[in-house]
N, C-alpha and C positions, 0 to 999 in steps of 0.2 A: 739769278742776280744774287749775289754775296752781299750782305749788308754788313756795316760796320761791327754791329753786335755778333754776328757770326764770325767775322774775321777774329775779334776779341777772344770769343769762347773757342775758337780754333787753336789761336795763339795759347791760349791758358792751358787746354788739352794737351796741345804739343810738347808745350815746355814742362808740364807735369809729370809727363808720362817719357820725357825725351832725356837727354845727356844730363847726367849729374852734374858735371863742370858748368853747364850753363845754367842749370837752377841754382846754384852755389854762387855764382857771378850775379844773376839777377834778385835773388834774395835779399841784400842790403840794400839795393837800389829801391825796389818796391817798397821794403819797410821805410826806408829813410823819407821817400815821397810822401805816403800816408801819414807818418809820424808829422813831417812837415806841415801837412794839409790840416792836421788836426790844431796842431799848436796854432797855425794861422788864423784857424777859425775863432779860437780862443781869443788870440790878441784882438782880431779885427773887432769882436764882440765888445771888448772892454773899450776899444777906441769909439765905437758907436755910441757905447753909452756916455762918454765925455762928450762926444760932438753934439749929441742931442740934450745933454745936460739932464739925463735920466738920473735920479738919486737911486740909492739902495733901494730894493723893493722889499726887502725883509731884513730888520733890525736882528742886532747881537742880542742875545746868545741864540735866537732861533735860528739863526743861519747855521751855526755850529752844528745844533742838535739836528737838525734835517738833514745838512750836508754830511756829515761824518760818516753815517751809516752808508748813504750812498758811495761815499769814496772808497771805503774800506770793503764793503761788500762788492763793489764793481771790481776795484783793483784785485780782490781776492779771486772772483769768478773769472777775470782775465788771466790771472796767472795760473790758475787750475786748469783752463783749457790750453793754455800755450804748453802747459807741463805735459798735458795728454798728448798733445802734438810731437812734442820733443821725444817723449818716451817711444814713440814709433818712428822715428827717425824722418820726422817732417818739422815744418815750421807754419806758423799762422800765416805766412805770406803766400795767397795763390798760386804763386809761380813755383812753389817748392813745398807742396802738401803732403800729409802724412800718405804712405802708398797704401794704407787700407781705410775703409770707411769707419771711423770713429762713432759708436753709437751708445758708449758707456758713460758713466760719470756725469757731467753737466748735459751731455750731448744724449743723455736718455730722457730729458726733460725738454730740451730746446734743440732746433737745428742749427741754433747761431749763438750759444751762449756767450762767446767771446765778445761779440759785437754788443749783446746785451750787458755785460759788464763794461765795455767802453761808454755806452750810452748812459750808463749810472753815473760813472766817472766826469763825464762833461756835463750832466746835469747837475751833479753835486758841487762841480767848481763854479757853474753859474750861480747855484743857490748860495755857497759859501761867501763869495764876493759881492752878492744881491745884484748882478748882472740881470737886467732886464732882457736885453738882447740874446746873452747866451742861454739863459733860462726858458725863454719864452718865443724865441725866433729862430735862433741856431741851433740849438738841440733839436726841436721838431723837424726842421729841415733836414739835419743830419740823418736824424732817424729815417724819415722818408726816402732820402737817396739811397742810402745805405740799403734798406728794404727792396728799393727798385733794382739797384744793381745787383743784390743777391738775387732776386726772383729772375732777372734777364739775362744775367752773366754766369754767376758762380753756380747756381741749380742747375741750368742746362748742362754746364761742364761735368758737375758731379754726377748726373744722370747718365752722361756719355760714357764716364770713366767707370762708374761702379754699376751700371745697369739697373736690373730688377732689384738688387739690393737697396740702392739708394731710392729708387720708386718705393719700395715697400716702407723704408725709414721715413721718406717725406709724407706718406700717407696717414702713419700714426703719430708722428711727432711736430708739434707746433713749430713756427718760424723763429718767432722769438720769446713770445711770454707762455711760460709752463702752465698747462691745464692743472686747475686745482685738483685735490683729492677726491671730487664729487662728479659725477657724470650725472648729465640730465636725462630724465626718464623720456622716452619717445612714447606717446600714447596713440 
């Protein structure tokens, strides 16, 4: 029995390895849908803060001091990742990915640094505006749902497309948060 999950994985695999014309047609559609979903999440968060009458949870200038590094670092990381994809003739959109597995640059430290950058930006927006909902509810939900989607959909598709190369990469590279320079000694 084919599940919805397997149908989605098959769709992504066949689209990513299929006709360029189809990939080029679907890329802006998928990109727009994802972008609108993120913007709606942010706007709904602000609306919920007003609805519940929640005040800013962090005062200025602390909001700016904490948010600015998250916003700039997250945007920079996202753009670096997008640039890596574009240089290899792919896009950040799963229906039109790079034709080869990218394991250098930020991908040497994390399997999904592009989403790490986006998580940082969303959290930074929540902190900058002092939004309780965006900072403490929606961002953790967004991270959890994204990780679930990555584990259940994107990773099986990547393993199918790149085989052992992806399995080896996955075994040595963390999913989101890079390992620090130290390694725990096993006794």
